[in-house]
C-alpha positions in Angstrom: 85.6 124.7 69.7 88.6 123.4 67.7 88.9 119.6 67.9 92.3 119.5 66.1 95.2 117.5 67.5 97.6 118.9 70.0 100.4 118.7 67.3 98.4 120.7 64.8 97.5 123.2 67.4 101.1 123.8 68.4 102.1 124.2 64.7 99.2 126.6 64.2 100.2 128.6 67.2 103.8 128.8 65.9 102.6 130.1 62.5 100.4 132.7 64.3 103.3 133.9 66.4 105.5 134.5 63.4 102.8 136.8 62.0 102.1 138.4 65.4 105.8 139.2 66.0 106.0 140.7 62.5 103.1 143.0 63.1 104.3 143.8 66.6 107.7 144.9 65.2 106.1 147.5 63.0 106.8 151.0 64.3 103.3 152.4 63.7 100.8 149.7 62.8 97.7 150.8 60.9 94.3 150.2 62.4 93.7 147.5 59.9 96.8 145.6 61.1 95.5 145.5 64.6 92.1 144.3 63.5 93.7 141.6 61.3 96.0 140.5 64.1 93.0 140.1 66.4 91.1 138.1 63.9 94.0 135.8 63.2 94.7 135.4 66.9 91.0 134.5 67.6 91.1 131.9 64.8 94.3 130.4 66.1 93.4 130.4 69.7 90.0 128.8 69.1 91.7 126.0 67.1 94.1 125.4 70.0 91.5 125.5 72.8 89.7 122.1 73.0 86.8 120.6 74.9 89.2 117.9 76.1 91.5 120.6 77.6 88.6 122.2 79.5 87.5 118.7 80.6 90.9 118.0 82.0 90.6 120.9 84.4 87.0 120.0 85.3 88.0 116.5 86.2 90.8 117.8 88.4 88.3 120.0 90.3 86.0 117.1 90.7 88.8 115.0 92.2 89.6 117.9 94.6 86.0 118.0 95.8 85.9 114.2 96.1 89.0 114.3 98.4 87.7 117.2 100.5 84.2 116.5 101.7 82.4 116.8 98.4 82.7 120.6 97.9 85.1 123.4 97.0 83.6 126.1 99.2 85.8 129.1 100.2 87.0 128.6 103.7 87.2 124.8 103.3 90.1 122.6 102.2 88.5 121.9 98.8 88.8 125.5 97.8 92.4 125.8 99.1 93.4 122.8 96.9 91.6 124.3 94.0 93.7 127.5 94.3 96.8 125.4 94.6 95.9 123.6 91.3 95.1 126.8 89.5 98.3 128.4 90.6 100.3 125.4 89.2 98.5 125.7 85.9 99.1 129.4 85.6 102.8 129.2 86.6 103.6 126.4 84.3 102.1 128.5 81.5 104.5 131.3 82.3 102.2 133.8 84.0 103.1 136.1 86.9 100.8 134.8 89.7 99.6 136.5 92.8 97.5 135.0 95.6 95.4 137.7 97.3 94.3 136.7 100.8 91.3 138.1 102.6 89.0 137.3 105.5 85.3 136.8 105.1 82.2 135.5 107.0 81.9 131.9 106.0 78.8 129.7 105.9 78.9 126.0 106.1 76.1 123.4 106.3 76.8 120.8 109.0 73.7 118.7 108.3 71.3 118.8 105.3 68.3 121.0 106.0 64.8 119.7 106.2 61.3 121.1 105.4 58.4 118.9 106.4 54.6 119.4 106.2 53.4 117.8 109.5 49.7 118.4 108.8 47.9 116.5 106.1 49.1 115.7 103.5 52.3 115.2 105.6 55.7 114.7 103.9 59.0 116.2 103.1 59.0 119.3 100.8 61.6 120.4 98.2 63.5 123.5 99.3 66.9 125.2 99.4 68.5 126.6 102.6 69.2 130.3 102.5 72.9 131.0 102.7 73.8 132.4 106.2 70.7 130.9 107.7 70.9 130.3 111.4 70.2 126.9 113.0 66.8 125.6 114.2 64.7 122.6 114.7 61.1 123.8 115.1 57.7 122.5 114.4 55.0 125.2 114.4 51.8 126.5 112.7 52.4 128.4 109.5 51.4 132.0 109.0 51.6 134.8 106.5 52.5 138.4 107.2 49.7 140.4 108.6 50.6 143.2 106.2 52.3 143.1 102.8 53.2 139.6 101.8 56.7 140.6 100.9 57.5 141.4 104.6 59.8 144.3 103.9 58.5 146.5 106.8 58.4 145.6 110.5 54.7 146.6 110.5 54.0 143.7 108.1 54.2 141.3 111.1 52.0 141.2 114.2 50.9 139.0 117.1 49.5 136.4 114.7 53.1 135.6 113.5 54.5 135.0 117.0 55.9 131.5 117.3 55.0 130.5 113.8 56.8 129.6 110.6 56.0 132.6 108.4 55.6 132.3 104.6 57.0 135.4 102.9 57.0 136.2 99.2 60.2 137.2 97.4 60.4 140.8 96.1 61.2 144.4 96.8 63.8 144.1 99.6 66.7 141.8 100.6 66.0 138.4 101.9 67.9 139.2 105.1 65.6 142.1 105.7 62.5 139.9 105.4 64.0 137.3 107.8 65.1 140.0 110.3 61.6 141.5 110.4 60.0 138.1 110.9 62.5 137.3 113.7 61.9 140.6 115.4 58.2 140.0 115.4 58.8 136.7 117.3 58.4 134.2 114.4 60.1 130.8 114.9 61.5 130.5 111.3 60.6 131.7 107.8 60.1 130.1 104.4 60.5 132.5 101.5 58.8 131.6 98.2 59.7 132.7 94.7 57.7 135.2 92.8 58.5 133.7 89.4 58.7 130.1 88.2 61.6 128.0 89.4 63.2 127.1 92.7 64.6 129.8 95.0 68.2 129.7 96.1 69.0 132.8 98.0 71.3 134.4 100.6 70.6 136.4 103.7 73.9 138.2 103.2 77.2 137.7 104.9 76.5 140.3 107.5 73.4 138.4 108.7 74.1 137.1 112.2 70.6 136.3 113.7 70.2 132.7 114.8 67.0 132.4 112.8 66.3 129.8 110.1 65.3 130.7 106.6 64.5 128.4 103.7 63.6 129.1 100.0 60.9 127.3 98.0 59.4 127.6 94.5 56.6 129.9 93.7 54.2 127.0 93.1 54.9 125.4 96.5 54.8 128.7 98.3 51.4 129.5 96.9 50.2 126.0 97.8 51.3 126.4 101.4 49.9 129.9 101.7 46.5 128.5 100.5 46.7 125.9 103.4 47.4 128.3 106.2 43.7 129.0 107.0 43.2 125.2 107.2 45.7 124.7 110.0 49.0 124.1 108.1 51.9 123.1 110.3 55.5 122.8 109.2 58.8 121.6 110.5 62.0 123.4 109.7 65.4 122.0 110.5 68.8 123.7 109.8 72.2 123.0 111.2 74.8 125.6 110.1 78.1 127.2 111.0 78.9 130.9 110.5 82.3 132.3 111.4 85.3 134.2 110.0 87.6 132.4 107.7 90.5 133.2 105.3 90.5 132.5 101.6 92.2 133.8 98.5 91.8 135.2 95.0 94.3 134.1 92.4 95.5 136.5 89.7 97.7 135.6 86.7 99.1 138.3 84.5 100.7 137.9 81.1 104.3 138.8 80.5 103.3 140.5 77.2 101.4 143.7 76.7 100.9 147.3 77.7 100.6 147.5 81.5 98.6 150.7 81.1 95.8 148.9 79.2 94.8 145.7 81.1 92.2 143.2 79.8 90.7 141.3 82.7 88.9 138.0 82.4 87.5 136.3 85.5 85.4 133.5 87.0 84.7 132.4 90.5 86.6 129.3 91.6 84.6 128.4 94.7 81.5 126.2 95.0 78.6 126.2 97.4 78.9 124.0 100.4 76.3 121.6 99.1 78.4 120.2 96.2 81.5 120.2 94.0 80.3 123.1 91.8 81.5 121.7 88.5 79.2 123.8 86.4 78.9 126.6 89.0 81.6 127.5 88.6 84.2 125.0 87.6 83.0 125.5 84.0 84.0 129.2 83.9 87.3 128.6 85.8 88.3 125.6 83.6 87.6 127.5 80.4 89.9 130.3 81.5 92.6 127.9 82.6 92.5 126.2 79.2 92.5 129.5 77.4 95.4 130.9 79.6 97.5 127.8 78.8 97.0 128.0 75.1 97.3 131.8 74.9 100.4 132.2 77.0 102.8 132.5 74.1 100.8 135.0 72.1 102.6 138.4 72.2 99.5 140.5 72.7 99.6 144.3 72.6 97.6 144.7 75.9 98.3 143.1 79.3 96.0 140.2 80.1 95.0 139.5 83.7 93.1 136.3 84.6 91.3 136.3 87.9 89.8 133.3 89.8 87.7 134.7 92.6 87.2 133.3 96.1 84.0 133.6 98.2 81.8 134.6 95.3 79.1 132.3 96.8 79.4 134.4 100.0 78.1 137.4 98.0 80.9 138.4 95.7 83.4 138.9 98.5 86.5 138.1 96.6 85.9 140.4 93.6 84.6 143.1 95.9 87.7 143.0 98.0 89.9 143.1 94.9 88.2 146.2 93.4 88.0 148.0 96.8 91.7 147.6 97.4 92.8 148.7 93.9 94.5 152.1 94.0 92.7 154.5 91.7 95.7 154.6 89.3 95.7 150.8 88.9 91.9 150.8 88.5 92.2 153.3 85.7 94.5 150.9 83.8 91.8 148.2 83.5 90.3 148.6 80.0 87.5 146.1 80.6 86.4 143.1 82.7 84.9 139.9 81.2 83.0 137.5 83.5 82.3 133.8 82.9 80.0 132.3 85.5 78.4 129.0 84.5 79.1 128.2 80.8 78.3 124.5 80.7 74.7 124.2 81.9 73.2 120.9 80.7 70.0 122.5 79.4 71.7 125.6 78.2 71.0 128.8 76.4 73.7 131.1 75.0 73.1 134.1 77.2 75.1 137.4 76.9 75.0 140.0 79.6 72.8 142.9 78.5 75.5 145.6 78.8 73.5 148.3 76.8 70.3 147.6 78.8 68.3 147.3 75.6 66.4 144.2 76.7 66.5 144.8 80.5 66.4 148.5 81.3 67.5 149.7 84.8 64.6 149.2 87.2 63.8 145.7 85.8 66.4 143.8 87.8 69.3 145.2 85.8 72.1 147.6 86.6 73.3 150.4 84.4 76.1 149.2 82.1 79.1 151.6 82.1 80.1 153.0 78.7 81.7 150.3 76.6 79.6 147.5 78.1 77.2 147.6 75.2 80.2 147.1 72.8 81.2 144.0 74.7 77.7 142.6 74.4 77.8 143.4 70.7 81.1 141.6 70.3 79.6 138.4 71.7 76.4 138.6 69.7 78.4 139.3 66.5 80.7 136.3 67.3 77.8 133.9 67.8 76.1 135.2 64.6 79.3 134.6 62.7 79.1 131.0 63.8 75.4 130.8 62.9 74.5 130.4 66.6 71.6 132.2 68.3 72.2 134.2 71.4 70.0 136.1 73.9 70.3 138.7 76.5 70.4 138.1 80.3 70.0 140.9 82.8 73.0 143.0 83.6 72.1 142.4 87.2 75.5 142.8 88.9 74.8 139.5 90.7 78.1 137.9 89.7 81.7 139.0 89.9 81.4 141.8 87.4 79.1 143.6 89.9 82.0 145.4 91.8 83.5 146.4 88.4 80.3 148.2 87.3 79.5 149.8 90.6 79.1 153.5 90.8 82.5 155.2 91.1 84.3 152.3 89.4 82.5 152.1 86.1 84.7 149.7 84.3 83.2 148.4 81.0 82.1 144.8 81.6 80.3 141.9 80.0 80.3 138.1 79.8 78.5 134.9 79.1 76.1 132.7 81.1 74.3 129.5 80.2 71.4 129.6 82.8 70.8 128.5 86.3 67.7 127.4 88.1 65.0 129.1 86.0 62.9 127.1 83.5 63.7 126.8 79.8 60.8 128.0 77.7 59.3 126.2 74.7 60.6 129.0 72.4 64.1 128.6 73.9 64.0 124.9 73.4 63.0 125.4 69.8 65.9 127.8 69.2 68.7 126.3 71.4 67.6 122.6 71.7 67.2 121.0 75.1 64.1 120.4 77.1 61.3 122.9 77.7 59.8 123.0 81.2 63.1 122.0 82.8 65.7 124.2 84.5 68.7 125.3 82.6 70.7 123.6 85.3 68.6 121.2 87.4 71.5 120.6 89.7 72.1 124.3 90.5 73.6 124.6 94.0 73.1 120.9 94.7 75.4 117.9 95.3 74.6 116.6 91.8 76.5 119.6 90.2 79.3 117.2 89.4 81.3 116.2 86.4 78.2 114.6 84.9 76.3 117.9 85.1 78.1 119.5 82.2 77.0 119.9 78.5 80.1 119.4 76.4 78.4 121.0 73.6 77.9 124.2 75.7 81.5 124.0 76.8 82.6 123.7 73.2 80.6 126.7 71.9 81.0 129.0 74.9 84.7 128.4 75.4 85.3 129.4 71.8 83.3 132.6 72.5 85.4 133.3 75.6 88.6 132.8 73.7 87.5 135.1 70.9 86.6 137.9 73.3 89.8 137.6 75.4 92.2 137.6 72.6 90.3 140.2 70.5 90.6 142.7 73.3 94.1 141.6 74.1 95.2 143.0 70.8 92.8 146.0 70.5 90.3 147.6 72.8 89.3 150.5 70.6 86.0 149.0 69.8 84.9 149.8 73.4 84.3 153.4 72.3 82.6 152.6 69.0 78.8 153.1 68.7 76.9 149.8 69.0 73.5 150.6 67.6 71.8 148.0 69.8 72.3 144.2 69.9 73.4 142.4 66.7 70.7 141.1 64.5 70.1 137.4 64.9 69.8 137.5 68.6 66.7 136.2 70.3 64.8 138.0 73.0 64.8 136.0 76.3 61.5 135.1 78.0 61.0 135.9 81.6 64.2 136.6 83.6 66.7 135.8 80.9 68.2 132.7 82.3 68.1 133.4 86.0 69.6 136.2 88.0 71.9 134.0 90.0 69.5 134.5 92.9 72.0 133.2 95.5 73.5 136.7 95.5 70.2 138.5 95.6 70.7 140.6 98.7 68.6 143.1 96.9 65.6 141.0 96.2 
């Protein structure tokens, strides 16, 4: 990221604008002119966008959380103030701003959850509460499903599970389905354990209404507990939650320049989880877009640019889903592509690019099919990182962030974006290539109270915000590369180990 002074940045922007206006005035610009203008715009914007500028927005979001109960969750005052702040930034930069209101099923944690082993060796156990879990305070013997350990069928549970806290493996079907099957069989609560390394932070889905408690634990702890069931394991599960309808908003900011029939969209979710301020997840993506929007506002781009900050993403992509579902077909057809930036400042980061061409993660391996053009977006990011002599790797095109509704069947908008990793563990190979610490999560504070202003890698913000700026302004001038053949990922990329940085499991309603 450029670290030039504000004075030099403004002068640089002015010089760029002279060139841009000259090219824009040409009656029939050649292809080379458009490409040159995009390259010049990328260079100028990356010089203008600064780490300090992104930090300014992150600090404001932290202040908002501090003044509003420690979080910025949709449906709560911290999110409302975050929207007010973003609107002010966009309006001051000259964008046309719209606030899109919608209702959704909210989930709030009244009191921190507890998981305790009450049999020997007794003690508290690390865990995450499943979003939309019901409330409970139950101490009971532990059990496992009488059938398949994944608990996806009602027949997987029997009389031995009645009144117990049942341990269920992640996999095959939604978490809500597992919990519902256990509840129907008479279980008292459930603990779902991961089927890969790392903690498990999941959701039962915002349509889940059973007053039945569900917690998530790591694969290692889950397997340990399963091994103790035959020896008389007993557990205590405590959850105290609120679920109810609430109103929240998306905020959309559109440039005054550009062809309204060819819209370049760039989005990030603005809300946090109820557990904390969400400065990496996803203050980082939101702050990067706010900084880019401010510095880019005077660029006379050929295509319309629309920035979107989504609400209720942590409630299972509600805001972006609502937006896409309510777009008239004619307006949807004007969107040339959608770029998504969810967590771009992880403290133990990797430069992950969504695998839009499914070359590293084919459909059926936890990845959705990328609409035509998505592979070209992936290539643009890999090529950019290679030009900066920085390694990059694929992460599954899972649809588990706000690009999901854009790539859904029947919508098929080319999409892509960046991600620096969540709760999964950095491998030794990744540590060798990207630095950081092997054996530690990409973001050890993922979905926790410690995801605060100190939970950000400024180096990641530096590198990733430049990549975001490059993509947004490149497509703002020219989207023709979306139809160009890609030939697979750019050379110089590194294949990810395991799950490619984490699938943002909190949205894993299809486990």
